[in-house]
C-alpha positions, 0 to 999 in steps of 0.5 A: 720076421721082425717088428721095428718100432721108432717112437718119436715125439710126433709120430710112431713108425711101425715096420715089418722086415723079413731079413733086410727086406721091408714088407710094410710101414705104418705111421700113427700120431704119438699120443700119450693116452693111446693104449697098447690095445688101441695100437694093437687092434689098429696095427694087426689089421694093417699088417694083415691087410698087407698080406703079412701074418701076424704069427710070423712076426717073432721078434720086436725092437724099439727106439723111443724118445718118449719114455711114457710110451715104452710100457704100452709099446712093450705090451703091444708086442707082448700081447698082439705079436707074442714077442718080448720087445728089445729097447734101444738103451737096454744095457744088454744091447750092443750098439757098437763103439762107445759114444764119445760124449759126457753121458751116453745115456742122454743121447736119444735112441733114434740118434744112436740108431741113425749113427749105426745105419748111416755109418754102415751105409756111407762110412765115416766121418759123417754128419747126420741131419735129422729133420724131426720135431727137433732138427738134430746134427749128429757127428759120427767118426770114421770108426762109427762112434757117435761124437756129439752134435747140435740140437735146434727147434724143428722147422714145423715147431718154429712155424707153430710157435710163430703162429701161436705167439702172435695175433696176426700171423697165420699157421702155415705149412713150410714150402720151398719158395723156389725162385720167389724173391727172398724179400716177400711182399705179403705176410705169407710170402715173408713168413715162408721165406724167413723160415725156409731160408732161415733154416737153409742158413742154419743148415749151412752154418752149422755144417760149415762150423762142424767141418771147420772144427773137426777138419777134413771131408765129412759127408752129410746125410739128411733124414726125416720127412722134410730132408728132401725139401731142404736138400733140394735147396742146399748143396751141403746135403749130399745124401737123403735117406728116409729109412735110415732109423728103421735100417739102424734098428734092423742092424742092431737086431741082427748084431744082437740076435 
């Protein structure tokens, strides 16, 4: 069995796979001071609780955009699961077509993995929008090569910045205003409308510009926890796929086995 780990700036997601079948998935906050032992005790209990034997996990693969966590995640795999973790970005790992960017080492591991999984599932060319701590737009050509993209602040990051930088604006959780007027008549409605519809404008504007720049039909896939929220409000997102990153990790593991 395979332990797949996606370490993002906000959360670390762990999943166990038997072949292509996911047996369980668990999520923890990304904390720089959390040790391998803290992860290990927490994760092994959850794995066993879900009926998975820790001893049956023989391989591990990690996509991390937080370099400071790599040591602890590697030690977690070695100490608690008895296997050496492979990290996306290690020179010996084959990720497929060479990225068509200035410096491939600058591309986040999660973005490379999303490109692999999206191309395997939907073909190409593609735009993958990942709604995470940052909102990223990644372009993949018909061969599966990563061609670059755009990075914008994530929706929750924007909401938090709006609250932290002002004296009177409250902290809010983003939601779809639905049929409510765009022009709000109270502070909360105005904030939610401005951020939500502002992000819809960002999505539609960037997707339109990318398509105009590259020409032809390009399929658009949304991933990340907030993808369904925005996909229901705009027609430019054709598919939502929350497990894209994990499936990409499984695909890379199989390619390099």
